[in-house]
C-alpha positions in Angstrom: -83.6 -55.9 34.3 -79.8 -55.0 34.6 -79.0 -58.8 35.8 -80.7 -60.3 32.6 -79.0 -57.3 30.3 -75.5 -58.3 32.2 -75.9 -62.1 31.4 -77.5 -61.2 27.8 -74.3 -59.3 26.9 -72.1 -61.8 28.2 -74.3 -64.1 25.7 -73.5 -62.2 22.9 -69.8 -61.5 23.6 -69.2 -65.1 23.7 -71.2 -65.9 20.4 -68.6 -62.7 18.7 -65.9 -64.2 20.2 -66.9 -67.7 18.3 -67.7 -66.2 15.2 -64.6 -64.0 15.3 -62.0 -66.5 16.5 -61.8 -68.8 12.8 -61.0 -66.0 10.9 -58.4 -64.4 13.3 -56.6 -67.7 13.3 -57.2 -69.0 10.2 -53.1 -68.7 9.1 -52.1 -69.9 12.4 -50.4 -73.2 12.5 -51.2 -76.1 14.9 -48.0 -77.3 16.7 -47.7 -80.7 17.4 -47.2 -80.1 21.2 -50.9 -78.8 21.6 -52.0 -82.2 19.8 -50.2 -83.8 22.9 -51.8 -81.3 25.0 -55.3 -82.2 23.3 -54.6 -85.8 24.5 -53.7 -84.6 28.2 -56.9 -82.7 28.3 -58.5 -80.8 25.7 -59.4 -77.8 27.6 -55.1 -77.1 27.8 -55.6 -76.3 23.8 -58.7 -74.0 24.7 -56.9 -71.9 27.3 -53.5 -71.5 25.5 -55.2 -70.5 22.2 -56.8 -67.4 23.9 -53.7 -66.2 25.5 -53.5 -67.8 28.9 -50.1 -68.9 29.3 -49.2 -71.7 32.0 -46.3 -70.3 33.9 -43.0 -71.8 33.0 -41.7 -72.4 36.4 -44.1 -73.7 38.8 -43.8 -72.5 42.3 -42.3 -75.4 44.8 -41.3 -77.7 41.6 -37.9 -75.4 40.7 -36.1 -78.8 41.3 -38.1 -80.9 39.3 -37.8 -78.3 36.5 -34.5 -78.1 36.8 -34.2 -82.0 36.5 -36.0 -82.2 33.5 -33.7 -79.9 31.5 -30.4 -81.9 32.9 -32.1 -85.3 31.5 -33.1 -83.8 28.2 -29.8 -81.9 27.5 -27.9 -85.7 28.7 -31.1 -87.2 25.8 -29.3 -84.7 23.1 -25.7 -85.9 23.6 -26.2 -89.5 24.4 -23.9 -90.1 21.3 -20.8 -88.1 23.0 -21.4 -90.4 26.3 -21.2 -93.7 24.2 -18.0 -91.8 22.1 -16.5 -91.2 25.7 -16.8 -95.2 26.3 -14.8 -95.7 22.7 -12.3 -92.6 22.8 -11.5 -91.1 26.4 -11.3 -94.1 28.2 -8.3 -94.8 25.7 -6.7 -91.6 25.5 -6.7 -90.6 29.2 -6.0 -94.0 30.7 -9.6 -94.1 32.6 -11.9 -96.8 32.9 -15.4 -97.0 30.7 -17.2 -96.1 34.0 -14.9 -93.1 34.7 -14.7 -91.7 31.2 -18.8 -91.8 30.9 -18.8 -89.9 34.3 -16.9 -87.8 33.2 -18.4 -86.9 29.5 -21.8 -86.4 31.8 -20.5 -84.0 33.8 -19.4 -82.1 31.3 -22.6 -82.1 29.4 -24.5 -80.6 32.8 -21.8 -77.7 32.4 -23.2 -76.6 29.7 -26.5 -76.4 30.8 -26.7 -72.8 32.4 -25.7 -71.4 29.1 -27.8 -73.7 27.0 -30.9 -73.0 29.1 -30.2 -69.5 30.2 -33.6 -68.1 29.8 -35.5 -71.1 31.4 -32.8 -71.0 34.3 -32.8 -67.1 34.8 -35.2 -66.9 37.8 -33.6 -70.0 39.7 -31.1 -69.4 42.2 -27.6 -70.5 41.5 -27.3 -72.3 44.7 -30.0 -74.6 44.4 -29.2 -75.3 40.6 -25.7 -75.9 42.0 -27.3 -78.4 44.8 -30.0 -80.1 42.1 -26.6 -80.5 39.5 -24.5 -82.3 42.1 -27.4 -84.5 43.1 -28.4 -85.7 39.5 -24.8 -86.3 38.7 -24.3 -88.6 41.7 -27.6 -90.2 40.8 -27.0 -90.7 37.2 -23.2 -92.7 38.3 -25.0 -95.7 39.5 -24.0 -99.0 37.6 -28.0 -99.9 36.8 -28.3 -96.6 34.5 -24.7 -97.2 32.9 -25.0 -100.6 32.7 -28.6 -99.9 30.4 -27.2 -97.5 28.6 -24.3 -99.9 27.5 -26.8 -102.1 26.5 -28.5 -100.0 24.2 -27.3 -100.5 19.9 -30.0 -99.5 17.8 -30.4 -95.8 18.4 -26.6 -95.5 19.1 -25.7 -96.8 16.2 -27.2 -94.9 14.1 -26.5 -91.7 15.7 -22.5 -92.9 15.8 -22.7 -93.2 11.8 -24.9 -91.0 10.5 -25.1 -87.9 13.4 -28.3 -86.4 13.6 -30.0 -82.9 13.5 -31.0 -81.5 16.7 -34.3 -79.8 16.9 -35.4 -79.7 12.9 -38.2 -77.3 12.4 -40.6 -78.7 10.0 -43.9 -77.0 8.4 -47.1 -78.3 6.5 -49.0 -75.8 5.1 -51.3 -78.3 3.8 -51.9 -79.8 7.2 -51.6 -76.4 8.7 -49.0 -78.1 11.2 -45.8 -77.1 12.3 -43.2 -79.3 14.9 -39.6 -79.1 16.2 -38.5 -83.0 16.3 -36.1 -83.5 19.1 -33.4 -85.6 16.9 -33.7 -85.9 12.9 -31.3 -89.2 11.8 -31.2 -88.8 8.0 -29.6 -92.7 7.3 -28.0 -91.1 3.5 -30.5 -89.7 1.4 -33.0 -92.5 1.8 -34.7 -92.7 5.2 -35.7 -90.5 7.7 -35.7 -91.5 11.4 -37.4 -89.1 14.2 -36.6 -89.4 17.6 -37.9 -87.5 20.6 -36.5 -87.4 24.5 -38.9 -88.1 26.9 -37.8 -87.2 30.9 -40.9 -88.7 32.5 -42.0 -92.0 33.2 -41.4 -95.4 31.1 -44.0 -97.6 30.0 -43.3 -101.4 31.0 -43.9 -102.5 27.4 -43.8 -100.6 24.3 -44.2 -96.9 23.9 -46.8 -94.3 25.7 -50.0 -93.3 23.0 -49.0 -90.1 23.0 -45.9 -90.3 22.2 -46.9 -92.9 19.3 -49.3 -90.1 18.0 -46.0 -87.4 18.6 -43.8 -89.4 16.1 -46.8 -90.1 13.9 -47.1 -86.3 13.7 -43.2 -85.9 13.1 -43.7 -88.3 10.6 -46.1 -87.0 8.3 -44.4 -83.6 8.9 -40.8 -85.4 7.3 -42.7 -86.8 4.5 -44.2 -84.2 3.3 -40.8 -81.9 3.6 -38.4 -84.6 2.1 -41.4 -86.3 0.0 -40.5 -89.4 1.7 -42.0 -92.2 4.1 -41.2 -92.6 7.3 -41.2 -96.1 8.6 -40.0 -95.9 11.9 -38.7 -93.5 14.7 -37.2 -94.0 18.5 -38.6 -92.4 21.7 -35.8 -92.2 24.5 -37.4 -92.3 28.4 -33.8 -90.8 29.3 -34.7 -91.2 32.9 -34.3 -95.2 33.0 -31.9 -95.2 29.7 -34.6 -97.0 28.2 -34.9 -97.0 24.4 -37.6 -97.6 22.1 -38.3 -98.0 18.5 -41.3 -97.6 17.2 -43.0 -98.9 13.7 -45.3 -96.0 13.1 -48.8 -97.6 12.4 -51.9 -96.5 10.3 -53.8 -96.1 13.7 -50.7 -93.9 14.8 -51.3 -91.7 12.3 -55.2 -91.4 12.4 -54.8 -90.7 16.0 -52.5 -87.6 15.0 -55.1 -86.6 12.1 -57.8 -86.6 14.4 -56.2 -84.6 17.4 -55.3 -82.0 14.8 -59.0 -81.9 13.7 -60.2 -81.7 16.9 -57.4 -78.9 18.0 -58.5 -76.9 15.0 -62.0 -76.4 16.1 -61.1 -75.7 19.5 -58.6 -73.2 18.7 -61.8 -71.8 16.6 -63.6 -71.1 19.5 -65.6 -74.7 20.8 -65.5 -75.3 24.1 -64.3 -79.2 24.7 -65.0 -81.6 27.4 -62.3 -81.9 29.7 -60.0 -85.2 29.1 -60.8 -88.4 31.0 -57.5 -88.6 32.9 -56.9 -84.8 33.2 -54.7 -83.5 35.7 -57.0 -81.3 37.2 -55.4 -80.9 40.6 -51.9 -79.5 39.1 -53.7 -77.6 36.3 -52.7 -73.8 36.4 -56.0 -73.2 34.3 -58.4 -75.0 37.0 -59.8 -71.6 38.3 -60.4 -70.6 34.7 -62.2 -73.7 33.9 -64.6 -73.9 36.5 -65.6 -70.1 36.0 -66.1 -71.0 32.3 -68.4 -74.0 32.6 -70.4 -72.2 35.5 -71.1 -69.3 32.9 -71.8 -71.8 29.8 -73.8 -73.5 31.8 -76.0 -70.3 33.2 -76.2 -68.8 30.0 -77.9 -72.3 27.9 -79.9 -73.2 30.8 
């Protein structure tokens, strides 16, 4: 009897949670980042929505976290790198390559101040070592050569500038997001841009990145009463900048992901993603426990 009662109690608690959660989260907005998490594995959304946060800095991966931050900040400042080629080399008698390297070094030096919270637990000795390796690695002629060859986004940024981390909200969609860069081409065109520090596809743009840009496009369109037709993805590690014409299929994918995320945050326990990164998932133990419990309850 005690065992049966315990299982029955857990069953009732599960039902109560699933009934109450939609009311509690009725006014909550879905983040664009949750849509990308959903494509990776829907259960990431489920456990995050229940307050189980992934560690900000995984054990043994401090170096990769620092590198991610360094690449990200460099992506935010590519316009300064372009300008360095044109201005500093002439003013200081430096070669173009020397001017670019100096500009990159200046950008990297500001990271410790900008990302103070993210780096607060990182030992200064490790940070300086990673920073030094980063500057040495990025100085190779191949990366700089590819950067110089990029013209589309560079010309837009130099001509119109951009707003960094523009946050926009849609009450109609129940969606909120902060796009890395928003370029306003006069009053007629708004161009979103996202910075990616991971792998670059051989051709085009990754599916999740297309969806992310489409989600930002829908938010920007509602805020400014316009139509967003294109965006950019900066795969900064390889100095590849890909222009994307936002298609109906990308919008449909974002809209479908949004509907599923809302259901999951309302209490629905989803299946794992087909390519879920289980080996490196901070929620693995909870995921297996939840699956076992549900199997027992509904067996």
